[in-house]
C-alpha positions, 0 to 999 in steps of 0.5 A: 798876661802872666808872669812868665811873660817876663823873660827875667822871672821865666829864667828864674822860674825854671831854674828854681823849680828845677833846684827845689824839684832836687830838694824833695827828690833828695828828702825822699831818697834819704827817707827810703834809705833810713827805712832800709836801715832802721825798719822804724817807723818813728826814725823814718819819719823822724829823719823825713821830717828833718828838712822841714822841722827848722823852717817849722821852728826857727823860720820866723827868727830867720825872717828878721834878720833877712828883710834887710839882706842882699837877696842876691847875695843871700840867695846865692850863698845859701844854694851853694851850701845846699849844693854841698850838703847834697854832694856830701849825701851822695858821696856818702852813698857812693862809698856805702858809708851812711848810718842812722846818724848820718842821715839825721845829721845831714837831713837836719843840716839842709833843714836849716839851710832851707829854713834860712832860705824860705824867707829869701826865697818868698821875698825874692819873687817880689823884686823879679817882675814889675807889680802888675805881675806880682798877683801871677808871680806870686801864684807861680812861685807858690805853685813851684814850690808846693807842686816840687814839694810832692813831684819831687817825691814822685820823681824819686820814688820812680828813680829809686825803683828804676835805678838806684839810691846813689843814681838818685842822690846825684840827680838830686845835686845836679838840679841845684847848679842851674839855679846859681848862675841865674841868681848872679847875672838876673836883673832885679827890682829896687824893694822897700826895706825895713827902716826900723832896724834899731828896734829890738829884735824880738819887737820885729819878731812878734810883729809879724805875727800882730800883723798876721792875726790883726788881718782877718782873712790871713788869720783864718787862712793860717787856721786852716793851714794848721789843720791842713798840715798837721792832719793831712800834709804830715802824711804826705811827708812820711810816704817811705814810712807808708810804702814800707809799712803798710804797702809792703811793696818796696820802691815799687809801692813809694814810686806810684804813691808818690808819684800820683800825690805829685800828678794831684798837686801839679793839676793844683798848680796848673789850676792856680797858676794860670788862673785869670784875674776874673776867676774866683778867688783863692780864698773861697776854696780854701775850706772845702779843699781842706775837708776834701783833704781830711776826707781822703786822708781818712780813706788812705788809712782804710785800705791797703790796696795800692791803686785805690791808695794811689787814687786817693793821694791824687786828691789829697795832693791836689787838695793840700797844694791848693790850701798852701798855694792859696794861703801864700797867695793871700799873704803875698797880696794882703801885706806891705813890702817891709812886713811880708818876709815876717808874715810869710815865715810865720805862715811857714812856721805854722805849715812847717812845724805843724807837718812835722809834728803831725807826722812825727806823732804819726811815725810814733804811733806806728811803733805801737799801734797799726799805722793805718789806724793813726791814718784813719783817726788823726783826720777825722780828730782834725775836722772835729777840731775845725768845726769846734773852732769855726762855731766857737771862736768865728761864729760860722762866719769863716773864709 
């Protein structure tokens, strides 16, 4: 039995997945519009990654506050504010008034709200289902986020190619709506809250990092996440730049590479979300998926053939999604309720912060050298760093 057998979680799962898809549809639309306005690899990468940067920089700070929030109220307020930003993005496009400043500002604003919502979303799933279904719910919730992270861009690419940016932004904002009434009325379990509210803020802040580093399997998982995010996922997040700079195929190229990466992520999400309890543990697959992602990322930089690149993106989408979901699942299962939000947002800080820096550096490099050269070199460099740390720090005794 998996968590989808629980009616409350089933309703939450689909409405939340729908909302997450809208967030990523909007992200790709904003990134593509930035490319059309600026023709700059740096600014396109910057705006596209502005959604991720706040979670990477200040996510753990929000987590300390979020531990004792009313999760229902926090979810409703934050999702409503995100809907309003989406409406503003669509309305400015409807009036044809977008500039680089408006796109960057609204992306950062949406990123701040997403960073605040992230610890809420990660904890929320644990108060929807009973204890015996948490493992399945964690996997499905992680699959929902990571799958939508690539499926949303896939849909956006198709929508931009067949419809228009205005229609794409309208679709994105409509996807936020169904989740709000679900959050208002769904039944929730009571959860254990932190009893150390009087402790100093930064003591609680760093305590999450201490718990993560003192749990070997989590520490190793976070290292894998860093390598994957910086050297693999950063490339996935700048697909509008790749489509415009390397493929030179307009929205058709964007549609294809985002769709195929989404297909790979979907395969990974299905595989993880519906595994049985006696299947091979996901942590045993993290290193192999990391290496696969690094290899295929470098191969993508070696070709300008749209169809070969699409095949490689399928594999990269699969591998990076397995790493993302697998490490989140490990944390959810290993950490107590009172520390879960803090530890999970250390995960998100490393993940989103690394992919933001990696993506922006790649975009910046594209201003001075051919972008494909940077795409070839970065994964190779990532592999070398991974092997050196495994040998020197972990003495070849890894996950």
